[in-house]
C-alpha positions, 0 to 999 in steps of 0.5 A: 562572141562573134561567130566567124564560121571558121574564117577568123584565121583566114582574115588574120592571114589577110591582114598580114598580107595587107600590112606586107603589101603596104610596107613594101609599097611604102619602101618603093614609094619613098625611093621613087618620091626622093628620086622624083623630087631630086629630078624636079629640082635638078638643073638637067631638063630631061630629068625634070621632064621625066619627073613631070611626066611621071607625076602627071601621068600617075596622079591622073589615073585612078589607083584601080586602073593603075593596078589593072594596067600593071597586072595585065600590061606587065605580063604582055610586055614581058612576054613580048620581050621574052619572045624576042629571045625565043621564049614562048611560055606564058609569063604571069606577074604575081598579084603581090608584085603587081600591087607593090609596083602599082601602089609604090608608083602611086605613093611615089608620085604624090611623095615627090611633091611632098619631098620637093616642098621639103627640099625647097624649104631648107635655107641655101645657107645650110648647103653652103655651110656644109660645103664650107666644112668640106662635106661631099655631096652624099655626106652633106645630103645624109648628115644635113639635108635628109634629117631636115627633109624627113622632119618637114615631110613626115606629116604629109608622108604619114597622110599618104601612108594612111591612103596607101593602107586603104588602097591595098584593098584594090589589089584584091581584084587581081586575086591578092589574098588580103583582107578584102579578098578573104572577106569576099570569100567568107561572104560567098561561103556564108552569105553573111555580107554585113558581118564580114564586111563589118569585120573587115572595116574594123580591121582596117580601122585598127590598122589605121589607128596603129599607123597613126600612132606610129606616125605620131611617135616618129613626128615627136622623135623627129622634133625632139632634137629641134626642141632641145636646140 
């Protein structure tokens, strides 16, 4: 039995925070990815420019730097805006909110290209058939386009989520009480670096295995209708 010197419960709490951060960032990233892909495929030039600037900028920055810029930069921006209305108190962005924003932006930038490729792979004839059946834009997207985009994009999105799960460790540098933060606290207290970093590695691997299982299940479920057809 491994002696964790009473830090086992703390590490489990850190794992819960890690999962919450990853899932919240995933939701933000999926929304941004869909919007980014739609903007890149839009016939409206300003939308294309905005999407291209977004993906180029975010993918060109290290994830850690993005976290730091969001954490410290957002505070500066909000305080500057608040000062315009006479509010001079210090405004601090929480580590969780900063992490969700930074990781969501990063995931969304890469997901934009995944969704764009999936959207472009759908034959134009299906769009025309939906219009011929009298479907509106939203109805067509929800009933015809989105299920196919989901099936095509899912493998790429699954890989991006595995990267996102590991990137959550970066948010510990701004004080988020995740697995890495809890492991660092335990190491500082016990001086047993190998033990606690090994436990942290095992926890990340366990989360990765579970995530891979979920993605595999979703892929099989998405292909089920196609197989029956």
